[in-house]
KEKE-3310 file (N, C-alpha, C; in steps of 0.2 Angstrom, whole numbers, plus 5000, padded with zeros to 4 digits):
npx = (5098:5107:5123:5130:5144:5159:5156:5160:5154:5153:5162:5164:5165:5154:5147:5136:5128:5137:5142:5135:5115:5117:5131:5129:5119:5128:5136:5129:5122:5135:5139:5129:5129:5140:5149:5144:5147:5148:5152:5167:5177:5192:5200:5189:5182:5170:5160:5155:5142:5136:5141:5144:5135:5133:5133:5144:5154:5169:5175:5188:5203:5202:5201:5188:5184:5190:5184:5178:5186:5193:5185:5183:5194:5197:5188:5193:5205:5203:5194:5205:5214:5207:5202:5211:5223:5232:5245:5244:5243:5237:5222:5212:5207:5188:5172:5158:5143:5131:5117:5105:5087:5080:5091:5095:5103:5120:5131:5142:5149:5167:5182:5191:5203:5210:5218:5233:5242:5242:5246:5243:5227:5220:5209:5194:5179:5160:5150:5134:5123:5108:5091:5087:5073:5071:5072:5073:5081:5097:5109:5122:5133:5143:5156:5161:5160:5148:5135:5129:5133:5123:5127:5121:5107:5106:5104:5119:5127:5142:5150:5165:5181:5193:5200:5201:5193:5178:5165:5150:5137:5118:5107:5097:5079:5070:5071:5083:5099:5113:5132:5143:5159:5177:5194:5208:5223:5241:5258:5265:5258:5265)
npy = (5726:5721:5715:5717:5708:5717:5720:5719:5729:5733:5745:5750:5746:5741:5740:5737:5740:5744:5754:5755:5761:5769:5774:5780:5790:5797:5801:5811:5820:5826:5833:5840:5849:5857:5872:5876:5877:5884:5870:5869:5871:5869:5880:5885:5894:5903:5895:5889:5885:5878:5866:5862:5861:5860:5861:5861:5855:5853:5840:5838:5829:5824:5825:5823:5818:5806:5792:5792:5793:5781:5771:5771:5772:5758:5753:5756:5751:5737:5736:5740:5729:5720:5722:5733:5735:5746:5759:5763:5780:5787:5797:5809:5826:5821:5824:5830:5831:5839:5838:5848:5848:5859:5869:5863:5855:5845:5837:5838:5827:5821:5818:5814:5822:5830:5843:5851:5853:5840:5824:5811:5806:5790:5780:5784:5787:5787:5788:5783:5792:5797:5793:5784:5786:5799:5809:5814:5808:5812:5803:5794:5790:5780:5784:5770:5763:5766:5771:5775:5770:5765:5768:5758:5765:5762:5768:5768:5764:5760:5766:5763:5768:5768:5784:5789:5788:5793:5802:5806:5818:5814:5827:5833:5830:5833:5833:5831:5826:5818:5816:5806:5811:5804:5803:5791:5792:5791:5788:5794:5785:5772)
npz = (4996:4982:4981:4966:4956:4947:4930:4913:4902:4886:4884:4896:4912:4923:4940:4949:4962:4971:4981:4995:5000:5014:5013:4999:5003:5012:5006:4997:5006:5012:4999:4994:5006:5001:4994:4978:4962:4944:4932:4922:4905:4903:4894:4886:4887:4880:4875:4883:4889:4877:4877:4891:4905:4921:4939:4953:4965:4975:4983:4994:4998:5015:5033:5036:5025:5024:5025:5011:5003:5008:5004:4991:4984:4986:4979:4966:4966:4967:4954:4944:4947:4943:4930:4921:4924:4926:4929:4943:4955:4964:4967:4961:4967:4974:4964:4966:4956:4949:4940:4933:4927:4926:4921:4908:4911:4904:4898:4883:4871:4877:4882:4896:4900:4908:4920:4916:4923:4933:4937:4923:4920:4923:4924:4924:4933:4938:4949:4954:4961:4963:4962:4948:4946:4949:4940:4922:4905:4906:4903:4905:4893:4880:4866:4856:4841:4828:4837:4852:4868:4883:4899:4916:4926:4941:4959:4966:4958:4951:4937:4927:4918:4904:4905:4893:4884:4872:4879:4883:4895:4892:4889:4904:4906:4914:4932:4943:4943:4952:4953:4957:4952:4949:4946:4943:4944:4936:4932:4915:4901:4893)
capx = (5100:5110:5128:5135:5151:5159:5154:5162:5148:5157:5165:5165:5164:5148:5148:5130:5128:5147:5141:5127:5111:5121:5136:5128:5118:5132:5140:5124:5123:5143:5140:5125:5132:5146:5147:5144:5150:5146:5155:5171:5179:5200:5203:5185:5175:5165:5157:5154:5135:5135:5147:5143:5131:5133:5134:5149:5160:5176:5176:5194:5203:5205:5199:5181:5182:5195:5179:5174:5191:5197:5180:5183:5202:5195:5184:5196:5211:5199:5193:5210:5218:5203:5200:5214:5231:5236:5250:5241:5247:5234:5215:5212:5198:5181:5169:5151:5141:5123:5114:5098:5081:5077:5095:5096:5110:5122:5142:5144:5157:5173:5186:5195:5212:5214:5222:5240:5247:5241:5246:5237:5221:5220:5203:5187:5176:5155:5146:5127:5120:5103:5088:5082:5066:5071:5076:5072:5086:5104:5112:5131:5134:5150:5154:5166:5156:5143:5130:5131:5131:5121:5128:5115:5107:5104:5108:5125:5133:5150:5155:5172:5181:5199:5200:5204:5185:5174:5160:5144:5130:5113:5104:5093:5073:5065:5072:5090:5103:5120:5135:5152:5165:5183:5201:5213:5227:5247:5263:5261:5256:5271)
capy = (5727:5716:5718:5713:5707:5720:5717:5723:5731:5735:5750:5752:5742:5743:5739:5737:5741:5746:5759:5756:5767:5773:5777:5786:5795:5801:5806:5816:5825:5831:5835:5846:5854:5861:5878:5873:5883:5882:5869:5874:5868:5873:5885:5884:5903:5906:5888:5882:5882:5874:5860:5858:5865:5858:5863:5855:5857:5848:5835:5838:5826:5828:5822:5821:5814:5799:5787:5791:5790:5776:5767:5774:5767:5750:5750:5757:5745:5731:5737:5741:5723:5713:5724:5738:5735:5752:5760:5770:5783:5789:5798:5817:5827:5820:5831:5830:5835:5842:5842:5851:5849:5866:5870:5859:5849:5840:5837:5832:5822:5823:5813:5818:5824:5833:5849:5849:5851:5834:5817:5809:5804:5784:5779:5788:5783:5789:5784:5783:5793:5799:5787:5784:5788:5806:5812:5809:5811:5813:5797:5793:5787:5780:5782:5767:5763:5770:5769:5776:5764:5768:5764:5757:5772:5762:5770:5764:5759:5763:5765:5764:5767:5773:5791:5792:5784:5797:5800:5813:5814:5818:5834:5830:5833:5831:5833:5832:5819:5818:5810:5808:5809:5803:5800:5788:5794:5787:5792:5793:5778:5771)
capz = (4991:4979:4976:4959:4953:4943:4923:4909:4897:4881:4883:4902:4920:4929:4946:4951:4970:4974:4986:5000:5001:5018:5009:4994:5007:5016:5000:4993:5013:5012:4993:4995:5009:5000:4989:4971:4956:4937:4928:4917:4903:4903:4887:4883:4891:4878:4871:4889:4888:4872:4879:4897:4909:4925:4946:4954:4971:4977:4989:4996:5005:5024:5040:5036:5020:5022:5024:5006:4999:5007:5002:4984:4982:4988:4972:4960:4968:4963:4947:4942:4945:4939:4922:4918:4925:4924:4934:4946:4961:4966:4965:4959:4972:4972:4960:4967:4950:4947:4933:4935:4921:4926:4916:4904:4910:4901:4896:4877:4869:4878:4886:4903:4900:4915:4918:4913:4930:4936:4933:4917:4922:4918:4924:4926:4937:4938:4953:4951:4967:4963:4960:4942:4945:4949:4934:4915:4903:4907:4902:4903:4886:4877:4860:4852:4836:4827:4840:4860:4873:4889:4906:4919:4930:4947:4964:4969:4953:4950:4931:4926:4909:4901:4902:4886:4880:4875:4883:4886:4900:4887:4893:4908:4905:4921:4939:4945:4942:4955:4953:4960:4948:4951:4941:4947:4938:4937:4927:4907:4897:4887)
cpx = (5104:5117:5130:5142:5151:5159:5156:5154:5150:5161:5168:5163:5159:5148:5142:5130:5134:5147:5135:5122:5115:5126:5135:5125:5122:5135:5135:5124:5129:5143:5135:5127:5136:5144:5149:5144:5147:5154:5159:5174:5187:5200:5196:5179:5170:5161:5155:5147:5133:5137:5145:5137:5129:5136:5139:5152:5164:5175:5183:5196:5207:5202:5191:5179:5187:5191:5178:5182:5195:5193:5181:5191:5202:5193:5190:5203:5208:5198:5199:5214:5213:5201:5206:5221:5235:5241:5250:5246:5243:5228:5214:5205:5189:5177:5164:5149:5134:5121:5107:5093:5081:5084:5099:5103:5113:5129:5142:5149:5163:5178:5191:5202:5214:5218:5229:5245:5247:5245:5243:5233:5222:5211:5198:5182:5168:5150:5139:5123:5113:5099:5084:5077:5066:5074:5073:5079:5094:5109:5118:5132:5141:5149:5160:5164:5151:5137:5132:5130:5131:5125:5122:5116:5105:5107:5115:5130:5138:5150:5160:5175:5189:5198:5200:5196:5182:5168:5155:5139:5125:5110:5097:5086:5069:5069:5079:5094:5109:5123:5140:5157:5173:5188:5205:5219:5236:5252:5261:5259:5262:5271)
cpy = (5723:5717:5713:5712:5713:5718:5721:5721:5736:5739:5751:5746:5743:5738:5742:5737:5740:5748:5756:5761:5772:5777:5782:5791:5800:5807:5813:5822:5830:5835:5843:5852:5861:5868:5876:5879:5879:5877:5870:5870:5870:5873:5885:5888:5902:5901:5885:5880:5877:5866:5857:5862:5859:5861:5857:5859:5850:5844:5833:5832:5825:5822:5818:5819:5808:5794:5786:5789:5784:5768:5765:5770:5762:5748:5751:5753:5739:5730:5737:5734:5718:5717:5728:5736:5741:5753:5766:5773:5783:5793:5807:5819:5824:5828:5828:5834:5834:5843:5844:5851:5855:5871:5868:5856:5846:5842:5832:5829:5826:5818:5817:5818:5826:5839:5847:5851:5845:5828:5815:5804:5794:5779:5784:5785:5790:5787:5788:5787:5797:5792:5790:5788:5797:5812:5808:5812:5808:5806:5798:5787:5786:5781:5778:5765:5767:5772:5769:5772:5769:5765:5764:5762:5769:5767:5767:5763:5765:5761:5767:5762:5770:5779:5793:5789:5791:5795:5806:5810:5819:5823:5830:5834:5835:5830:5835:5824:5820:5813:5812:5805:5810:5801:5799:5790:5790:5791:5789:5784:5778:5763)
cpz = (4989:4976:4970:4959:4950:4936:4919:4902:4891:4882:4889:4908:4924:4934:4949:4960:4972:4979:4990:5001:5006:5015:5003:4998:5011:5010:4997:4999:5014:5004:4993:5000:5007:4995:4981:4967:4948:4935:4922:4910:4901:4895:4884:4885:4888:4872:4875:4889:4882:4875:4886:4903:4914:4934:4948:4960:4971:4982:4990:4999:5010:5029:5041:5030:5017:5022:5016:5002:5000:5003:4995:4981:4983:4982:4967:4959:4964:4956:4943:4942:4943:4931:4920:4917:4924:4930:4939:4952:4964:4964:4966:4966:4969:4968:4961:4962:4950:4942:4934:4927:4922:4920:4910:4906:4908:4902:4887:4877:4872:4882:4891:4904:4907:4915:4919:4918:4935:4933:4928:4921:4918:4918:4927:4929:4938:4944:4953:4959:4968:4961:4954:4942:4946:4946:4926:4910:4905:4909:4900:4898:4883:4870:4855:4844:4832:4832:4847:4865:4879:4894:4910:4925:4939:4951:4967:4964:4955:4943:4930:4917:4910:4901:4895:4881:4880:4876:4885:4892:4895:4892:4898:4907:4909:4927:4939:4945:4947:4954:4958:4954:4951:4946:4947:4941:4941:4932:4919:4906:4892:4886)
residu = (MET:THR:VAL:SER:ALA:PRO:LEU:VAL:GLN:GLY:PRO:PHE:VAL:ALA:TRP:GLU:GLY:ALA:LEU:SER:PRO:SER:GLU:VAL:ASP:ALA:ILE:VAL:THR:TYR:GLY:ASP:ALA:LEU:LEU:HIS:SER:LYS:GLY:THR:ILE:GLU:GLY:LYS:SER:ASP:THR:ILE:GLU:THR:VAL:ARG:ILE:THR:ASP:LEU:ALA:TRP:ILE:GLU:HIS:GLY:PRO:GLU:THR:GLN:LYS:PHE:TYR:GLU:ARG:LEU:ALA:GLN:ILE:VAL:GLN:ARG:LEU:ASN:THR:ASP:PHE:TYR:ARG:PHE:ASP:LEU:THR:GLY:LEU:GLU:ASN:LEU:GLN:TYR:THR:ILE:TYR:ASP:GLY:ARG:GLN:GLY:GLY:HIS:TYR:ASP:TRP:HIS:ILE:ASP:PHE:GLY:HIS:LYS:ASN:PHE:LYS:PRO:ARG:LYS:ILE:SER:LEU:SER:VAL:GLN:LEU:SER:ASP:PRO:ALA:ASP:TYR:GLU:GLY:CYS:GLU:LEU:GLN:PHE:GLN:ILE:ASP:SER:LEU:PRO:VAL:THR:ALA:PRO:ARG:SER:ARG:GLY:THR:VAL:ILE:ALA:PHE:PRO:SER:PHE:PHE:LEU:HIS:ARG:VAL:THR:PRO:VAL:THR:ARG:GLY:VAL:ARG:LYS:SER:LEU:VAL:LEU:TRP:ALA:THR:GLY:PRO:ASP:PHE:ARG)
# end
């Protein structure tokens, strides 16, 4: 597997091969063993399925997940140093996300505000855990001008973008896509 350097691709930075196959396998094994629940949207209980259909689990920071957090913190630090230079202070808990084609999994256009009790989200990251041959549809897209821009799908790729960028995950039409989503936080922008 070839590890590329992180590259700006329009509205996002893509780092193909940022995680090795064994690192991805470890995350999937851990995430699959967790108790999953339906994804929610703060303040939107009545229209949730028109906006979002996902199953997810939270990977909390602890002794058995320390390796995940350390590796992802290294990735965030490099991307922030090379591209964003935001004032960052930490990571929120990791979100293990599953989009299932049998359920029409998707997440319509949104930005990553975060919960009102947390520090502001500054950099959002999506880690591709599934092989692209395992599903159809389910593209991570960004809306910057009139046409959406689609992120790469190769397994182990990290996509990073400012949390205030408009993005979506299109409906999965076959199979299952798994991803790890995380947010680097910091003090208010000023």
